[in-house]
N, CA and C atoms as a LAMMPS dump frame, in Angstrom:
ITEM: TIMESTEP
0
ITEM: NUMBER OF ATOMS
579
ITEM: BOX BOUNDS ff ff ff
-5.0000000000000000e+02 5.0000000000000000e+02
-5.0000000000000000e+02 5.0000000000000000e+02
-5.0000000000000000e+02 5.0000000000000000e+02
ITEM: ATOMS id mol type element x y z
1 1 1 N -18.44 2.936 -8.929
2 1 2 C -17.079 3.077 -8.439
3 1 3 C -16.098 3.366 -9.578
4 2 1 N -16.448 2.945 -10.792
5 2 2 C -15.528 3.155 -11.915
6 2 3 C -15.175 4.628 -12.107
7 3 1 N -16.155 5.502 -11.918
8 3 2 C -15.899 6.937 -12.091
9 3 3 C -14.951 7.452 -11.007
10 4 1 N -15.176 7.007 -9.782
11 4 2 C -14.289 7.401 -8.674
12 4 3 C -12.875 6.91 -8.956
13 5 1 N -12.761 5.664 -9.398
14 5 2 C -11.443 5.093 -9.692
15 5 3 C -10.725 5.871 -10.799
16 6 1 N -11.469 6.28 -11.831
17 6 2 C -10.862 7.059 -12.915
18 6 3 C -10.331 8.399 -12.412
19 7 1 N -11.1 9.041 -11.543
20 7 2 C -10.676 10.336 -10.999
21 7 3 C -9.4 10.183 -10.177
22 8 1 N -9.306 9.084 -9.418
23 8 2 C -8.164 8.887 -8.517
24 8 3 C -7.025 8.079 -9.137
25 9 1 N -7.117 7.754 -10.42
26 9 2 C -6.117 6.906 -11.084
27 9 3 C -4.686 7.397 -10.871
28 10 1 N -4.432 8.653 -11.047
29 10 2 C -3.07 9.17 -10.904
30 10 3 C -2.803 9.845 -9.572
31 11 1 N -3.706 9.672 -8.606
32 11 2 C -3.599 10.385 -7.333
33 11 3 C -2.255 10.173 -6.638
34 12 1 N -1.815 8.92 -6.539
35 12 2 C -0.588 8.637 -5.792
36 12 3 C 0.687 8.987 -6.566
37 13 1 N 0.566 9.209 -7.863
38 13 2 C 1.768 9.456 -8.669
39 13 3 C 2.507 10.724 -8.255
40 14 1 N 1.815 11.659 -7.637
41 14 2 C 2.455 12.917 -7.231
42 14 3 C 2.914 12.912 -5.774
43 15 1 N 2.571 11.873 -5.028
44 15 2 C 2.912 11.845 -3.603
45 15 3 C 4.365 11.429 -3.398
46 16 1 N 5.091 12.198 -2.606
47 16 2 C 6.479 11.881 -2.257
48 16 3 C 6.618 12.01 -0.744
49 17 1 N 7.025 10.923 -0.11
50 17 2 C 7.217 10.913 1.341
51 17 3 C 8.607 11.435 1.672
52 18 1 N 8.73 12.083 2.821
53 18 2 C 10.037 12.6 3.236
54 18 3 C 10.12 12.614 4.759
55 19 1 N 11.307 12.92 5.261
56 19 2 C 11.5 12.96 6.712
57 19 3 C 11.639 11.557 7.262
58 20 1 N 10.841 11.244 8.273
59 20 2 C 10.866 9.911 8.88
60 20 3 C 9.752 9.068 8.27
61 21 1 N 10.151 8.037 7.545
62 21 2 C 9.22 7.193 6.794
63 21 3 C 9.188 5.805 7.412
64 22 1 N 8.009 5.191 7.414
65 22 2 C 7.873 3.797 7.833
66 22 3 C 7.376 3.003 6.631
67 23 1 N 7.913 1.796 6.453
68 23 2 C 7.563 0.952 5.308
69 23 3 C 7.295 -0.461 5.788
70 24 1 N 6.251 -1.071 5.246
71 24 2 C 5.92 -2.452 5.584
72 24 3 C 5.088 -3.041 4.45
73 25 1 N 4.785 -4.307 4.571
74 25 2 C 3.925 -4.988 3.607
75 25 3 C 2.779 -5.641 4.367
76 26 1 N 1.669 -5.756 3.68
77 26 2 C 0.558 -6.535 4.188
78 26 3 C 0.086 -7.407 3.025
79 27 1 N -0.692 -8.411 3.323
80 27 2 C -1.064 -9.382 2.294
81 27 3 C -2.568 -9.573 2.267
82 28 1 N -3.084 -9.789 1.071
83 28 2 C -4.513 -9.999 0.884
84 28 3 C -4.69 -11.242 0.024
85 29 1 N -5.559 -12.128 0.471
86 29 2 C -5.748 -13.403 -0.214
87 29 3 C -6.42 -13.216 -1.58
88 30 1 N -6.015 -14.045 -2.535
89 30 2 C -6.687 -14.04 -3.835
90 30 3 C -8.076 -14.656 -3.661
91 31 1 N -8.941 -14.479 -4.649
92 31 2 C -10.29 -15.062 -4.577
93 31 3 C -10.201 -16.581 -4.508
94 32 1 N -11.2 -17.205 -3.907
95 32 2 C -11.204 -18.669 -3.774
96 32 3 C -11.047 -19.361 -5.116
97 33 1 N -11.708 -18.835 -6.133
98 33 2 C -11.645 -19.445 -7.466
99 33 3 C -10.241 -19.371 -8.064
100 34 1 N -9.43 -18.427 -7.602
101 34 2 C -8.088 -18.224 -8.157
102 34 3 C -6.978 -18.871 -7.339
103 35 1 N -7.336 -19.548 -6.26
104 35 2 C -6.321 -20.169 -5.408
105 35 3 C -5.638 -21.305 -6.164
106 36 1 N -4.314 -21.256 -6.181
107 36 2 C -3.539 -22.326 -6.813
108 36 3 C -3.236 -23.389 -5.769
109 37 1 N -3.278 -24.639 -6.215
110 37 2 C -3.058 -25.757 -5.298
111 37 3 C -1.901 -26.625 -5.784
112 38 1 N -1.34 -27.364 -4.838
113 38 2 C -0.287 -28.324 -5.183
114 38 3 C -0.927 -29.518 -5.882
115 39 1 N -0.09 -30.411 -6.377
116 39 2 C -0.595 -31.6 -7.073
117 39 3 C -1.472 -32.463 -6.176
118 40 1 N -1.197 -32.445 -4.858
119 40 2 C -2 -33.251 -3.932
120 40 3 C -3.303 -32.549 -3.522
121 41 1 N -3.577 -31.36 -4.092
122 41 2 C -4.82 -30.648 -3.824
123 41 3 C -4.759 -29.661 -2.666
124 42 1 N -3.66 -29.656 -1.938
125 42 2 C -3.534 -28.74 -0.803
126 42 3 C -3.082 -27.364 -1.287
127 43 1 N -3.488 -26.337 -0.523
128 43 2 C -3.069 -24.969 -0.846
129 43 3 C -1.614 -24.771 -0.459
130 44 1 N -0.956 -23.858 -1.173
131 44 2 C 0.392 -23.459 -0.776
132 44 3 C 0.294 -22.733 0.557
133 45 1 N 1.276 -22.941 1.416
134 45 2 C 1.25 -22.328 2.741
135 45 3 C 2.084 -21.054 2.774
136 46 1 N 1.826 -20.234 3.779
137 46 2 C 2.637 -19.04 4.004
138 46 3 C 2.428 -17.97 2.953
139 47 1 N 3.481 -17.202 2.705
140 47 2 C 3.416 -16.11 1.734
141 47 3 C 3.623 -16.684 0.336
142 48 1 N 2.571 -17.256 -0.192
143 48 2 C 2.647 -17.931 -1.488
144 48 3 C 2.017 -17.063 -2.567
145 49 1 N 1.918 -17.626 -3.755
146 49 2 C 1.28 -16.92 -4.873
147 49 3 C -0.217 -16.727 -4.645
148 50 1 N -0.751 -17.302 -3.565
149 50 2 C -2.16 -17.117 -3.223
150 50 3 C -2.388 -15.881 -2.353
151 51 1 N -1.336 -15.123 -2.125
152 51 2 C -1.414 -13.887 -1.341
153 51 3 C -0.942 -12.729 -2.227
154 52 1 N -1.7 -11.651 -2.251
155 52 2 C -1.295 -10.454 -2.986
156 52 3 C -0.525 -9.567 -2.02
157 53 1 N 0.683 -9.19 -2.409
158 53 2 C 1.538 -8.355 -1.565
159 53 3 C 1.223 -6.878 -1.819
160 54 1 N 0.916 -6.162 -0.74
161 54 2 C 0.638 -4.727 -0.812
162 54 3 C 1.706 -4.005 -0.012
163 55 1 N 2.492 -3.173 -0.68
164 55 2 C 3.491 -2.353 -0.001
165 55 3 C 2.829 -1.081 0.491
166 56 1 N 3.136 -0.701 1.721
167 56 2 C 2.507 0.473 2.319
168 56 3 C 3.573 1.284 3.045
169 57 1 N 3.58 2.578 2.823
170 57 2 C 4.572 3.453 3.458
171 57 3 C 3.891 4.74 3.899
172 58 1 N 4.447 5.357 4.934
173 58 2 C 3.876 6.612 5.427
174 58 3 C 4.971 7.496 6.002
175 59 1 N 4.689 8.789 6.02
176 59 2 C 5.529 9.734 6.755
177 59 3 C 4.609 10.426 7.762
178 60 1 N 4.966 11.598 8.221
179 60 2 C 4.16 12.28 9.238
180 60 3 C 2.801 12.739 8.716
181 61 1 N 2.661 12.913 7.397
182 61 2 C 1.42 13.492 6.885
183 61 3 C 0.724 12.696 5.787
184 62 1 N 1.399 11.749 5.154
185 62 2 C 0.805 11.047 4.008
186 62 3 C 1.058 9.552 4.077
187 63 1 N 0.261 8.838 3.287
188 63 2 C 0.394 7.387 3.173
189 63 3 C 0.314 7.031 1.692
190 64 1 N 1.074 6.01 1.283
191 64 2 C 0.996 5.49 -0.082
192 64 3 C 0.914 3.97 -0.014
193 65 1 N 0.199 3.37 -0.958
194 65 2 C 0.029 1.912 -1.017
195 65 3 C 0.089 1.46 -2.469
196 66 1 N 0.818 0.378 -2.705
197 66 2 C 0.922 -0.151 -4.062
198 66 3 C 0.897 -1.672 -4.041
199 67 1 N 0.279 -2.263 -5.062
200 67 2 C 0.347 -3.709 -5.244
201 67 3 C 1.757 -4.019 -5.72
202 68 1 N 2.443 -4.913 -4.999
203 68 2 C 3.821 -5.267 -5.361
204 68 3 C 3.9 -6.593 -6.102
205 69 1 N 2.828 -7.36 -6.117
206 69 2 C 2.845 -8.651 -6.795
207 69 3 C 2.219 -9.714 -5.916
208 70 1 N 2.569 -10.956 -6.196
209 70 2 C 2.023 -12.073 -5.424
210 70 3 C 3.124 -12.708 -4.599
211 71 1 N 2.758 -13.149 -3.415
212 71 2 C 3.724 -13.797 -2.532
213 71 3 C 4.648 -12.804 -1.865
214 72 1 N 5.807 -13.301 -1.476
215 72 2 C 6.788 -12.484 -0.763
216 72 3 C 7.244 -11.308 -1.625
217 73 1 N 7.48 -10.133 -1.006
218 73 2 C 7.934 -8.99 -1.804
219 73 3 C 9.306 -9.243 -2.417
220 74 1 N 9.512 -8.698 -3.604
221 74 2 C 10.806 -8.849 -4.274
222 74 3 C 11.568 -7.528 -4.198
223 75 1 N 12.873 -7.614 -4.36
224 75 2 C 13.708 -6.409 -4.335
225 75 3 C 13.303 -5.457 -5.451
226 76 1 N 13.127 -5.991 -6.657
227 76 2 C 12.762 -5.153 -7.802
228 76 3 C 11.358 -4.583 -7.64
229 77 1 N 10.425 -5.394 -7.133
230 77 2 C 9.049 -4.931 -6.935
231 77 3 C 8.968 -3.778 -5.947
232 78 1 N 9.723 -3.876 -4.856
233 78 2 C 9.744 -2.809 -3.852
234 78 3 C 10.392 -1.556 -4.419
235 79 1 N 11.475 -1.734 -5.142
236 79 2 C 12.17 -0.598 -5.756
237 79 3 C 11.263 0.104 -6.769
238 80 1 N 10.602 -0.672 -7.625
239 80 2 C 9.705 -0.101 -8.634
240 80 3 C 8.535 0.647 -7.993
241 81 1 N 7.993 0.073 -6.921
242 81 2 C 6.816 0.664 -6.284
243 81 3 C 7.127 1.968 -5.556
244 82 1 N 8.276 2.032 -4.876
245 82 2 C 8.508 3.151 -3.961
246 82 3 C 9.616 4.131 -4.343
247 83 1 N 10.473 3.799 -5.285
248 83 2 C 11.64 4.646 -5.583
249 83 3 C 11.266 6.077 -5.951
250 84 1 N 10.193 6.259 -6.687
251 84 2 C 9.811 7.618 -7.095
252 84 3 C 8.895 8.303 -6.082
253 85 1 N 8.624 7.641 -4.967
254 85 2 C 7.693 8.184 -3.974
255 85 3 C 8.347 8.467 -2.624
256 86 1 N 9.658 8.302 -2.544
257 86 2 C 10.386 8.585 -1.304
258 86 3 C 11.523 9.538 -1.635
259 87 1 N 11.602 10.612 -0.878
260 87 2 C 12.656 11.604 -1.092
261 87 3 C 14.002 11.003 -0.691
262 88 1 N 15.015 11.113 -1.559
263 88 2 C 16.345 10.588 -1.216
264 88 3 C 16.866 11.187 0.096
265 89 1 N 17.671 10.379 0.778
266 89 2 C 18.324 10.743 2.038
267 89 3 C 17.354 10.953 3.194
268 90 1 N 16.138 10.417 3.08
269 90 2 C 15.199 10.43 4.2
270 90 3 C 15.582 9.322 5.17
271 91 1 N 14.877 9.231 6.275
272 91 2 C 15.075 8.157 7.246
273 91 3 C 13.946 7.155 7.074
274 92 1 N 14.292 5.87 6.933
275 92 2 C 13.265 4.852 6.766
276 92 3 C 13.332 3.831 7.888
277 93 1 N 12.223 3.698 8.608
278 93 2 C 12.085 2.677 9.646
279 93 3 C 11.337 1.5 9.025
280 94 1 N 11.883 0.303 9.201
281 94 2 C 11.264 -0.868 8.582
282 94 3 C 11.702 -2.132 9.302
283 95 1 N 11.104 -3.26 8.9
284 95 2 C 11.507 -4.539 9.479
285 95 3 C 12.703 -5.09 8.697
286 96 1 N 13.068 -6.308 8.96
287 96 2 C 14.281 -6.884 8.373
288 96 3 C 14.059 -7.469 6.979
289 97 1 N 12.998 -7.083 6.309
290 97 2 C 12.697 -7.59 4.97
291 97 3 C 13.835 -7.24 4.007
292 98 1 N 14.39 -8.254 3.357
293 98 2 C 15.526 -8.061 2.449
294 98 3 C 15.157 -7.28 1.19
295 99 1 N 13.882 -7.275 0.827
296 99 2 C 13.447 -6.543 -0.364
297 99 3 C 13.596 -5.031 -0.196
298 100 1 N 13.785 -4.563 1.037
299 100 2 C 13.937 -3.122 1.282
300 100 3 C 15.356 -2.627 0.996
301 101 1 N 16.334 -3.527 1
302 101 2 C 17.75 -3.144 0.888
303 101 3 C 18.052 -2.338 -0.383
304 102 1 N 17.634 -2.773 -1.585
305 102 2 C 17.943 -1.976 -2.785
306 102 3 C 17.323 -0.576 -2.753
307 103 1 N 16.163 -0.448 -2.148
308 103 2 C 15.515 0.854 -2.024
309 103 3 C 16.341 1.777 -1.133
310 104 1 N 16.803 1.237 -0.01
311 104 2 C 17.645 2.005 0.92
312 104 3 C 18.922 2.456 0.216
313 105 1 N 19.542 1.544 -0.528
314 105 2 C 20.799 1.867 -1.216
315 105 3 C 20.587 2.869 -2.353
316 106 1 N 19.557 2.657 -3.157
317 106 2 C 19.319 3.519 -4.322
318 106 3 C 19.013 4.964 -3.925
319 107 1 N 18.285 5.138 -2.825
320 107 2 C 17.884 6.484 -2.406
321 107 3 C 18.765 7.044 -1.289
322 108 1 N 19.809 6.274 -0.931
323 108 2 C 20.718 6.69 0.145
324 108 3 C 19.942 7.055 1.415
325 109 1 N 19.029 6.164 1.782
326 109 2 C 18.199 6.391 2.959
327 109 3 C 18.95 6.022 4.229
328 110 1 N 18.647 6.708 5.297
329 110 2 C 19.143 6.321 6.617
330 110 3 C 18.184 5.236 7.105
331 111 1 N 18.685 4.027 7.249
332 111 2 C 17.847 2.872 7.548
333 111 3 C 17.858 2.548 9.042
334 112 1 N 16.671 2.438 9.617
335 112 2 C 16.518 1.976 10.995
336 112 3 C 15.716 0.682 10.915
337 113 1 N 16.366 -0.428 11.239
338 113 2 C 15.773 -1.75 11.051
339 113 3 C 15.368 -2.342 12.397
340 114 1 N 14.177 -2.95 12.427
341 114 2 C 13.67 -3.607 13.633
342 114 3 C 13.374 -5.066 13.325
343 115 1 N 13.624 -5.915 14.284
344 115 2 C 13.306 -7.338 14.166
345 115 3 C 11.826 -7.511 14.501
346 116 1 N 11.032 -7.879 13.511
347 116 2 C 9.58 -7.974 13.713
348 116 3 C 9.206 -9.021 14.756
349 117 1 N 10.037 -10.05 14.907
350 117 2 C 9.734 -11.063 15.923
351 117 3 C 9.826 -10.478 17.327
352 118 1 N 10.723 -9.529 17.516
353 118 2 C 10.874 -8.912 18.838
354 118 3 C 9.838 -7.82 19.084
355 119 1 N 9.593 -6.98 18.09
356 119 2 C 8.667 -5.871 18.332
357 119 3 C 7.206 -6.306 18.35
358 120 1 N 6.906 -7.516 17.828
359 120 2 C 5.544 -8.05 17.906
360 120 3 C 5.113 -8.234 19.351
361 121 1 N 6.076 -8.501 20.209
362 121 2 C 5.773 -8.78 21.612
363 121 3 C 5.576 -7.504 22.43
364 122 1 N 5.909 -6.351 21.862
365 122 2 C 5.773 -5.084 22.578
366 122 3 C 4.327 -4.593 22.535
367 123 1 N 3.905 -3.859 23.567
368 123 2 C 2.587 -3.212 23.472
369 123 3 C 2.619 -2.153 22.369
370 124 1 N 1.469 -1.869 21.791
371 124 2 C 1.401 -0.919 20.673
372 124 3 C 2.059 0.415 20.997
373 125 1 N 1.89 0.878 22.211
374 125 2 C 2.438 2.188 22.582
375 125 3 C 3.964 2.223 22.542
376 126 1 N 4.608 1.053 22.626
377 126 2 C 6.071 0.982 22.609
378 126 3 C 6.634 0.481 21.28
379 127 1 N 5.77 0.035 20.388
380 127 2 C 6.201 -0.515 19.107
381 127 3 C 6.653 0.621 18.183
382 128 1 N 7.908 0.62 17.738
383 128 2 C 8.398 1.711 16.884
384 128 3 C 7.743 1.747 15.501
385 129 1 N 7.111 0.651 15.092
386 129 2 C 6.424 0.604 13.796
387 129 3 C 4.903 0.596 13.965
388 130 1 N 4.432 1.093 15.099
389 130 2 C 3 1.056 15.385
390 130 3 C 2.181 1.841 14.363
391 131 1 N 2.668 2.988 13.931
392 131 2 C 1.902 3.813 12.985
393 131 3 C 1.641 3.049 11.685
394 132 1 N 2.665 2.441 11.109
395 132 2 C 2.477 1.71 9.856
396 132 3 C 1.64 0.45 10.088
397 133 1 N 1.787 -0.172 11.259
398 133 2 C 0.963 -1.336 11.591
399 133 3 C -0.514 -0.955 11.668
400 134 1 N -0.801 0.22 12.216
401 134 2 C -2.192 0.679 12.296
402 134 3 C -2.752 0.968 10.902
403 135 1 N -1.927 1.529 10.03
404 135 2 C -2.373 1.746 8.647
405 135 3 C -2.652 0.409 7.954
406 136 1 N -1.815 -0.591 8.203
407 136 2 C -2.049 -1.927 7.625
408 136 3 C -3.37 -2.499 8.137
409 137 1 N -3.623 -2.333 9.427
410 137 2 C -4.871 -2.821 10.027
411 137 3 C -6.071 -2.113 9.397
412 138 1 N -5.998 -0.785 9.27
413 138 2 C -7.107 -0.026 8.683
414 138 3 C -7.317 -0.389 7.215
415 139 1 N -6.22 -0.643 6.487
416 139 2 C -6.339 -1.048 5.084
417 139 3 C -7.065 -2.383 4.979
418 140 1 N -6.723 -3.326 5.844
419 140 2 C -7.402 -4.631 5.81
420 140 3 C -8.886 -4.489 6.138
421 141 1 N -9.224 -3.63 7.101
422 141 2 C -10.637 -3.381 7.416
423 141 3 C -11.35 -2.742 6.226
424 142 1 N -10.684 -1.811 5.57
425 142 2 C -11.244 -1.144 4.394
426 142 3 C -11.507 -2.16 3.282
427 143 1 N -10.538 -3.02 3.007
428 143 2 C -10.713 -4.026 1.953
429 143 3 C -11.775 -5.051 2.339
430 144 1 N -11.845 -5.407 3.622
431 144 2 C -12.859 -6.363 4.082
432 144 3 C -14.266 -5.783 3.926
433 145 1 N -14.393 -4.469 4.031
434 145 2 C -15.713 -3.848 3.871
435 145 3 C -16.143 -3.809 2.399
436 146 1 N -15.221 -4.115 1.484
437 146 2 C -15.515 -4.207 0.049
438 146 3 C -15.149 -5.611 -0.441
439 147 1 N -15.509 -6.617 0.315
440 147 2 C -14.985 -7.974 0.104
441 147 3 C -15.276 -8.585 -1.262
442 148 1 N -16.306 -8.162 -1.943
443 148 2 C -16.641 -8.766 -3.228
444 148 3 C -15.946 -8.131 -4.419
445 149 1 N -14.974 -7.259 -4.166
446 149 2 C -14.369 -6.53 -5.283
447 149 3 C -13.534 -7.44 -6.182
448 150 1 N -13.388 -7.019 -7.416
449 150 2 C -12.571 -7.736 -8.39
450 150 3 C -11.11 -7.433 -8.076
451 151 1 N -10.297 -8.462 -7.941
452 151 2 C -8.908 -8.271 -7.51
453 151 3 C -8.091 -7.444 -8.503
454 152 1 N -8.503 -7.417 -9.762
455 152 2 C -7.806 -6.588 -10.745
456 152 3 C -7.965 -5.099 -10.423
457 153 1 N -8.983 -4.755 -9.638
458 153 2 C -9.215 -3.365 -9.241
459 153 3 C -8.524 -3.015 -7.923
460 154 1 N -7.698 -3.904 -7.397
461 154 2 C -7.095 -3.681 -6.081
462 154 3 C -6.32 -2.37 -6.018
463 155 1 N -5.533 -2.043 -7.036
464 155 2 C -4.773 -0.791 -6.996
465 155 3 C -5.708 0.415 -6.942
466 156 1 N -6.863 0.315 -7.608
467 156 2 C -7.838 1.406 -7.549
468 156 3 C -8.382 1.576 -6.132
469 157 1 N -8.629 0.468 -5.452
470 157 2 C -9.079 0.54 -4.053
471 157 3 C -7.981 1.119 -3.159
472 158 1 N -6.73 0.799 -3.455
473 158 2 C -5.616 1.363 -2.683
474 158 3 C -5.516 2.872 -2.906
475 159 1 N -5.735 3.32 -4.14
476 159 2 C -5.753 4.761 -4.42
477 159 3 C -6.846 5.454 -3.608
478 160 1 N -8.027 4.832 -3.566
479 160 2 C -9.14 5.392 -2.803
480 160 3 C -8.811 5.429 -1.313
481 161 1 N -8.234 4.351 -0.79
482 161 2 C -7.855 4.3 0.625
483 161 3 C -6.877 5.423 0.957
484 162 1 N -5.882 5.615 0.117
485 162 2 C -4.897 6.681 0.358
486 162 3 C -5.543 8.056 0.304
487 163 1 N -6.449 8.254 -0.639
488 163 2 C -7.138 9.542 -0.723
489 163 3 C -7.931 9.805 0.553
490 164 1 N -8.595 8.79 1.063
491 164 2 C -9.385 8.926 2.291
492 164 3 C -8.49 9.226 3.487
493 165 1 N -7.351 8.554 3.582
494 165 2 C -6.485 8.674 4.756
495 165 3 C -5.613 9.934 4.745
496 166 1 N -5.307 10.462 3.579
497 166 2 C -4.404 11.617 3.481
498 166 3 C -5.135 12.934 3.717
499 167 1 N -4.343 14.015 3.764
500 167 2 C -4.885 15.364 3.979
501 167 3 C -5.758 15.758 2.792
502 168 1 N -6.753 16.575 2.956
503 168 2 C -7.208 17.177 4.203
504 168 3 C -8.038 16.194 5.017
505 169 1 N -8.043 16.358 6.326
506 169 2 C -8.809 15.468 7.207
507 169 3 C -10.283 15.862 7.269
508 170 1 N -10.578 17.145 7.077
509 170 2 C -11.957 17.625 7.102
510 170 3 C -12.727 17.051 5.908
511 171 1 N -13.875 16.437 6.168
512 171 2 C -14.642 15.765 5.117
513 171 3 C -15.101 16.724 4.018
514 172 1 N -15.495 17.926 4.414
515 172 2 C -15.967 18.895 3.415
516 172 3 C -14.827 19.327 2.495
517 173 1 N -13.665 19.537 3.072
518 173 2 C -12.495 19.903 2.264
519 173 3 C -12.092 18.753 1.346
520 174 1 N -12.245 17.523 1.853
521 174 2 C -11.894 16.349 1.048
522 174 3 C -12.832 16.231 -0.156
523 175 1 N -14.133 16.435 0.071
524 175 2 C -15.104 16.393 -1.029
525 175 3 C -14.789 17.496 -2.037
526 176 1 N -14.457 18.676 -1.527
527 176 2 C -14.098 19.796 -2.406
528 176 3 C -12.86 19.456 -3.241
529 177 1 N -11.876 18.832 -2.607
530 177 2 C -10.653 18.434 -3.32
531 177 3 C -10.975 17.401 -4.396
532 178 1 N -11.803 16.398 -4.04
533 178 2 C -12.182 15.36 -5.002
534 178 3 C -12.919 15.976 -6.191
535 179 1 N -13.856 16.876 -5.899
536 179 2 C -14.635 17.493 -6.974
537 179 3 C -13.754 18.341 -7.885
538 180 1 N -12.785 19.036 -7.318
539 180 2 C -11.898 19.848 -8.165
540 180 3 C -11.042 18.958 -9.062
541 181 1 N -10.615 17.797 -8.54
542 181 2 C -9.863 16.844 -9.364
543 181 3 C -10.781 16.259 -10.439
544 182 1 N -12.023 15.927 -10.051
545 182 2 C -12.973 15.325 -10.993
546 182 3 C -13.317 16.287 -12.128
547 183 1 N -13.51 17.556 -11.796
548 183 2 C -13.851 18.548 -12.819
549 183 3 C -12.692 18.721 -13.8
550 184 1 N -11.484 18.639 -13.31
551 184 2 C -10.311 18.775 -14.173
552 184 3 C -9.924 17.498 -14.893
553 185 1 N -10.627 16.416 -14.624
554 185 2 C -10.319 15.102 -15.205
555 185 3 C -11.007 14.977 -16.566
556 186 1 N -10.245 14.87 -17.624
557 186 2 C -10.799 14.821 -18.974
558 186 3 C -10.745 13.393 -19.505
559 187 1 N -11.428 12.482 -18.815
560 187 2 C -11.45 11.081 -19.227
561 187 3 C -12.89 10.686 -19.509
562 188 1 N -13.09 9.954 -20.579
563 188 2 C -14.415 9.494 -20.967
564 188 3 C -14.576 8.038 -20.546
565 189 1 N -15.641 7.756 -19.816
566 189 2 C -15.933 6.387 -19.391
567 189 3 C -17.116 5.887 -20.202
568 190 1 N -16.884 4.859 -21.003
569 190 2 C -17.949 4.297 -21.837
570 190 3 C -18.444 2.997 -21.21
571 191 1 N -19.763 2.88 -21.115
572 191 2 C -20.354 1.65 -20.613
573 191 3 C -20.745 0.726 -21.757
574 192 1 N -20.945 1.301 -22.918
575 192 2 C -21.252 0.509 -24.115
576 192 3 C -20.276 0.901 -25.207
577 193 1 N -19.917 -0.064 -26.021
578 193 2 C -19.011 0.287 -27.122
579 193 3 C -19.72 0.291 -28.448
């Protein structure tokens, strides 16, 4: 996988979403050995430092995913992750997460905000954030299928997920695209030093 990860290292750096964009976060638990506990031995509850925050955004044709940190998303983390990947003055549909506000202001986005508590009760066909929710679901399935991975490689797995989900949809064209990127990739991977 190291070779694949090297080829896709800069894949998302050129992606810029535009038009109608949806943004959300999903969370992935840290390894059992890395779980931090309170003094009484109990785990922290909710969106704690034991959860890795993954920011995920999509438009009509592309998806991008970035590790934003641990626990609840921060304003600076969201801004750093997405500011260079969203075209200014686009429309962004999102939930009421406060970490999205600086991004909306910095890029002068048209913001459409939904209360996640209300839209959770809607059927998928009526949920205005259904597309991004489905991407979050597929990302979790993708990560679960690689459950033994080293968490330090999480961004590499996100790059791979985005490459798989983005255009071209035809598998042969996708392999051709990957091979053309790999052939042009001038990186040396050493297994021994």
